[in-house]
N, C-alpha and C positions, 0 to 999 in steps of 0.2 A: 504493500499500500504506499509506503514512504517513497519508494522509487517511482511510483505513478504520479504522486503529488510533486516530487522533484522535476520529473520530466515535464509535466504541465507547467510547473512554475518557470522552468528554464525557457520554454518556448513562448510563454504569454507575452513578455515584452517584445520579444522578436517579432511575434505575430502583429502586435499593436503597431510597432515602429514601421513595419512593411505595409500594413494596411493605411496608417496614417500618411505615410510617404506617398501613397497613391491617391491621397486627398480624403481619406475617411475620417471626418471629424469625429465621429462616435469613438474610433479607435484612439484618437488623440486624447479626447476627453478621459477616457479609461486610464490612459498612460499619466495624464495629469493627476487623476484622483489618486492613484497609487504612489505617485512620487512627489506631490506637492509639499506635504509636511516635511520630509527629509530635506528637500531643497531649501524650504523656508529655515529650516534649523542650521543649514550651512551657511546660508546668507546671514542669519542673525549672528552666528558665531564669528563671522568676519567683521560684520558692521557694527554690531552691539546696539542696533536700534530697530525696534519692531517695525516702524513706519518704513525705514529704508529696506529692511528685510522683505517686507510685503512687496515694495516697489521692484527690487531685484528679483524676487521670485517670478513675478509676472513677467518682467523682461526676459528671464531665463526662458520661459515657455514660449514667448514670442519669438526669440531667437531659434529655439529648438524647431518650432513649427516651420520656420523659413529654411532651416537646414536640412530637414527631413529627407527631401527627395535625393539628395545625394549621400545620404548616410549609409554605411555598412556597419551595422551594430556588431562590435566584437564582444563576445560573451553573451550571458543569458540576461543580464540586467541593463536597463538604459540609465540606472542611477549614476555610475561612474561618469557617462557622457553628459548628463544633466549637471553633475557637481561641477564638471570642468567648465561649462558654460556658466554656470552660477558664479564660480570663483573669478571669471573674467569679467562678468558684469558687476561683481562686487568691487573688483579692483577699479573698474571704470568709475564706481560711485565713489570709491576713496579718493580717486585722482580729482574728481569733481569737488569733492569736499576740500581737498588741499588747495585747489584753485580759488575756491570762495574764501578760505581762510587767508590767502595770500593778500587778498585785498584789504584785510582788516587787522592783520597782525604783522609784526615786525620780522625781519628775515632770519634772525636766530630762532624765533618761535616756530617759523615755518619749517626749518631744518629738523627741529626736534619732532615735529608732528610727522614729517617724512618717515624719520627712523622708526617712530612708534607704529605707524601704519604698515610699514613693510613688514616688521616683526610680527604684527597681529595677523597679517595676511598669510605668512609662512606658517605660523602656528595653527591657524584655522584650516588651511589647505591640509596639513599633516592630520589634524583631528578629523576632517571629512573623510579622508582615505582610511584612517583607522576605524571609524564607525562603519563605512562601507565594508571593510574587510571583516569586522566583528559579525555584521549581519550575514555576509556571505558564508561565514563559518558555521552558522546555526544549522541544526537538522532542519529537515524540510518542514516538519510540523511546527517547530519554533518559529521559523520564517513565516509560515502561514499565520500562527497565532499573532505574531508581532505585526504583520501587514495588515491583517483585519483590525486588531484593536489599537494599535499605535499610529498606523498609517491612515487607515479608512475610518477609524472613530467607531467601530463596532462595539457595542456593550458586550460583557463576557458571554452572557447567554446566547446572545445572536451569534457571536464567533463559535460558541460550542455547538449550536444547532447547525451552522454552515459546515463545520469540519466533522460532525458526527461524534463528538466527544463531551465529556461532562464540563459544567460550569468550573468545578474545582480544578480540572486539568488546565484549562484555559487560564484561570487566576494564577495558578503555581508557575505555570510555563512562562507567562508574561512577567510575572515577578522576577523570576530567575534571569530572564532575558535583560530586564531592566537593570537589574543589579550587576550583570555582566557588562552592559554598555557603560553604565555609571563608572565601574572600575576601570573600563578602558579610557574614559574620558579623563578621569583623575590621573590615571598613570601618564597619558599624554601631556597633562597640564604639569606634572612633576618633571617630566623629561624636557619640557620646553625651557 
């Protein structure tokens, strides 16, 4: 059963990308629903602002839509590709902030802001890669539980019904996954 879930999960993003590249807006909406929250949190980690993160998330998916026709998705998930677009969009937003600050601050303050922004961007890119790797290393069932509850916002019972498992299994697996991801984030912060 877990191999079946894993095979379906592997091909789902690839299928959506292929269909969306052909102009299927429904497939693109499905790709958006699955990946919007992780992309938002990557943007928020880089920018530190909810409003900017929301803007960059939307910009990421606009750019993704434009780039889909020429995309050859490598791997099972579109998240690494979307994370890369997100990091570039966030970097553009950081440059825009620096330009705006340059008009109101002295040159010395601007140099300090450049240094901090570059450091934040490197740390956030590493964190995004670490989170993507941690999610990729989960069992097929844990990835499904995480996708349904954390990414798509399903309630525990709804996810349990969808997966054919008990409410308690969903709750326990999601708790374990969140603890694992928190540990990875804390470890990444210590290493930074």
